C-alpha positions in Angstrom: -21.0 1.2 5.8 -22.1 4.8 6.2 -19.5 7.4 5.8 -19.5 8.7 9.4 -19.2 5.1 10.7 -16.2 4.5 8.5 -14.6 7.7 9.6 -15.2 6.8 13.3 -13.6 3.4 12.8 -10.5 4.9 11.3 -7.7 5.8 13.7 -4.3 5.6 12.0 -2.8 7.4 14.3 -0.4 7.9 11.6 -1.0 11.4 10.9 -0.2 10.0 12.0 8.4 -0.1 4.1 17.3 -12.4 -14.3 14.6 -13.8 -12.0 12.3 -11.7 -14.0 9.8 -13.8 -15.8 9.2 -12.9 -19.4 6.4 -10.3 -18.9 3.9 -9.8 -21.6 5.1 -7.2 -24.1 2.5 -4.5 -24.4 2.3 -1.0 -25.7 2.0 1.9 -23.3 -1.7 2.2 -23.7 -2.5 -1.3 -22.3 -2.7 -3.0 -25.7 -2.7 -6.7 -26.4 0.0 -9.1 -25.4 2.5 -10.4 -27.9 3.9 -13.0 -25.4 2.2 -16.1 -24.1 3.1 -15.0 -20.5 0.3 -12.7 -19.4 1.5 -12.0 -15.9 1.8 -8.3 -15.0 4.7 -6.6 -13.4 4.3 -5.9 -9.7 5.0 -2.4 -8.3 5.5 -2.2 -4.5 4.6 1.2 -3.0 5.6 2.0 0.6 3.7 4.1 3.1 4.7 7.0 5.4 7.7 7.0 7.8 9.5 4.3 5.9 11.1 3.6 2.5 10.9 0.8 0.0 13.6 -1.3 1.6 11.1 -2.9 3.9 9.7 -4.8 1.0 12.8 -7.0 0.7 11.2 -10.2 2.0 8.2 -9.8 -0.3 10.4 -8.8 -3.2 12.6 -11.9 -2.8 9.7 -14.3 -2.7 8.0 -12.8 -5.8 11.3 -12.7 -7.8 12.0 -16.3 -6.9 8.6 -17.2 -8.4 9.6 -15.3 -11.6 7.7 -12.1 -11.3 9.0 -8.8 -12.5 9.0 -6.7 -9.4 9.6 -2.9 -9.1 10.2 -1.1 -5.8 8.8 2.4 -6.0 10.7 4.9 -3.8 8.1 7.6 -3.2 9.4 10.8 -1.4 6.1 10.9 0.6 6.2 14.7 0.3 2.7 15.1 -1.2 0.1 12.9 -2.9 0.8 14.7 -6.2 4.5 14.0 -6.1 4.1 10.4 -5.0 1.5 9.6 -7.7 3.9 11.2 -10.3 6.8 8.9 -9.1 4.5 5.9 -9.3 3.4 6.8 -12.8 7.0 7.0 -13.9 7.5 3.5 -12.5 4.4 2.3 -14.4 5.9 3.9 -17.6 9.2 2.0 -17.0 7.4 -1.3 -16.6 6.4 -1.2 -20.3 3.3 -3.2 -19.8 0.5 -4.2 -17.5 1.0 -3.8 -13.8 -0.4 -4.5 -10.4 0.0 -1.8 -7.8 0.6 -2.9 -4.2 0.4 -0.3 -1.5 1.1 -0.4 2.3 -0.5 2.1 4.7 -0.4 5.6 3.0 0.8 3.8 -0.1 -2.8 2.7 -0.5 -3.8 6.3 -1.1 -1.1 6.5 -3.8 -2.3 3.4 -5.6 -5.9 4.4 -5.3 -5.1 7.6 -7.4 -2.3 6.2 -9.6 -4.4 3.1 -10.3 -6.5 4.9 -12.9 -3.7 4.5 -15.4 -5.0 2.1 -18.1 -2.0 -0.2 -17.7 -3.0 -0.9 -14.1 -5.0 -4.2 -14.0 -5.3 -4.7 -10.2 -4.7 -3.1 -6.8 -3.5 -4.8 -3.7 -3.8 -3.1 -0.3 -1.6 -4.3 2.6 -2.9 -2.9 5.9 -3.5 0.2 3.8 -5.9 3.1 3.4 -8.4 2.7 0.5 -10.0 6.1 0.3 -13.0 7.1 -1.7 -13.3 10.2 -3.9 -12.5 13.3 -2.0 -10.9 11.5 0.9 -7.4 11.8 2.3 -5.7 10.1 5.3 -6.3 13.3 7.2 -10.0 13.2 6.6 -10.3 9.5 7.3 -8.6 9.8 10.7 -10.3 13.0 11.8 -12.6 11.3 14.3 -10.9 8.4 16.0 -12.9 5.7 17.6 -13.1 5.8 21.4 -10.5 3.6 23.0 -8.5 3.1 19.8 -4.7 3.1 20.1 -3.2 6.4 19.2 0.0 6.2 17.3 2.9 8.3 18.7 2.9 11.0 16.1 5.1 14.0 16.9 4.0 17.6 16.1 4.9 18.5 12.5 8.2 20.3 11.9 8.6 22.3 8.7 5.6 20.5 7.2 6.7 16.9 8.0 5.6 14.3 10.5 7.6 11.7 12.4 6.8 8.9 14.9 8.3 9.0 18.4 11.4 6.8 18.0 11.1 5.4 21.5 7.5 4.2 20.8 7.9 3.3 17.1 8.3 -0.4 17.6 5.3 -0.9 19.8 3.0 1.1 17.5 4.3 0.3 14.0 6.4 -2.9 14.2 5.6 -4.9 17.3 6.3 -8.2 15.7 9.4 -7.2 13.8 12.7 -8.5 15.2 13.9 -5.9 17.8 17.1 -4.7 16.1 15.4 -4.2 12.8 12.4 -2.4 14.4 15.0 -0.1 16.1 16.7 0.5 12.8 13.3 1.3 11.2 12.6 3.8 14.0 16.0 5.5 13.6 15.9 5.6 9.8 12.4 7.1 9.5 11.5 9.1 6.4 9.6 12.3 7.3 6.0 12.1 6.0 4.7 15.3 4.5 1.6 17.0 5.8 0.7 17.6 2.2 0.7 13.8 1.7 -1.4 13.3 4.8 -4.0 15.8 3.4 -3.8 14.8 -0.3 -7.3 13.8 -1.4 -8.1 11.2 -4.0 -10.0 12.6 -7.0 -10.9 9.3 -8.6 -10.8 6.1 -6.7 -9.4 3.4 -8.9 -11.0 0.6 -6.9 -14.3 1.6 -8.4 -13.2 0.3 -11.7 -10.3 -2.1 -11.0 -10.3 -5.4 -9.1 -8.7 -5.2 -5.7 -7.4 -7.4 -2.9 -6.9 -6.5 0.7 -4.7 -8.0 3.5 -6.0 -7.1 7.0 -3.3 -7.0 9.7 -5.3 -8.2 12.7 -2.8 -6.8 15.3 -2.4 -3.4 13.7 -2.0 -0.5 16.1 -1.8 2.2 13.4 -4.9 1.5 11.3 -7.4 -0.4 13.4 -8.3 -3.8 11.9 -12.0 -2.9 11.9 -11.2 0.2 9.8 -9.3 -2.0 7.4 -12.3 -4.3 7.1 -14.6 -1.4 6.5 -12.5 0.1 3.7 -11.9 -3.3 2.1 -15.6 -4.1 2.1 -16.5 -0.7 0.7 -14.0 -1.3 -2.1 -15.4 -4.7 -2.9 -12.0 -6.2 -2.4 -11.1 -9.9 -2.1 -10.0 -9.9 1.6 -7.7 -12.1 3.6 -6.6 -11.6 7.2 -3.3 -12.4 8.9 -1.9 -12.0 12.4 0.6 -9.2 12.3 1.5 -5.6 13.1 1.2 -2.6 10.8 4.6 -3.8 9.5 3.5 -7.3 8.6 4.9 -6.8 5.2 8.3 -6.9 7.0 7.6 -9.4 9.7 5.4 -11.8 7.7 6.3 -11.5 4.0 4.9 -14.9 3.1 1.1 -14.1 3.3 1.8 -10.7 1.7 3.5 -12.3 -1.3 0.9 -15.0 -1.5 -1.9 -12.5 -1.8 0.0 -10.5 -4.5 0.6 -13.7 -6.5 -3.1 -14.6 -6.1 -4.0 -11.2 -7.6 -1.5 -11.6 -10.4 -2.9 -15.0 -11.2 -6.5 -13.7 -11.3 -5.7 -10.8 -13.7 -3.6 -13.1 -15.9 -6.5 -15.5 -16.3 -8.7 -12.7 -17.3 -6.2 -11.4 -19.8 -5.8 -14.9 -21.3 -9.5 -15.2 -22.1 
């Protein structure tokens, strides 16, 4: 898809969330396994306006299946800061990893995924930018008629969603009391994160998977399809809002496990 078509399709309006298996023991340069289990650790990276607690349903399912799962609590202050936090989590995993990003978290994994220990990228209703792209650049020309998320004007360099409109825009299929809590517990999203541009898109050299949320009112489904196609990702679609990782953790966990199985098979060869 041509660049201008992709940009036109994108309307986030988000200027607009031991059952450890025995992971393969590897050195910090992505060296060979010394354990028969080749499954990578899984790092879950949240997007803007939320924190890592929204991954609880996905986390529980993956842990039940024996995966080593790490929740990355990015400050969402700037892309540089968030990539640095993610890289520290990669260091702590002490081996091969799969990065999973939701929404703006997709930008973070696209940059941080260039680490040699990263063996796969999973995008959950997320941005998958190319070199030189930021969320701000991708959403600069919204498609006519696309839903516009209720982003409030920035305050001291940070963005928030209108709390009264949060549920409808971000979490329409999340249980009402939880959606209200998400709205009230928002994490301010930095304008520097919004405008942080990727310098080297990891999906150009790493295998990727993408889950399209077909009822998303933050990143239009067609924009998700366009980005996933451009990245050459393995794509699945699921009914769900932008917060489907909260409302529908099962298909999210299933795709992550699929990605882990694929990279494990490759490593075992």
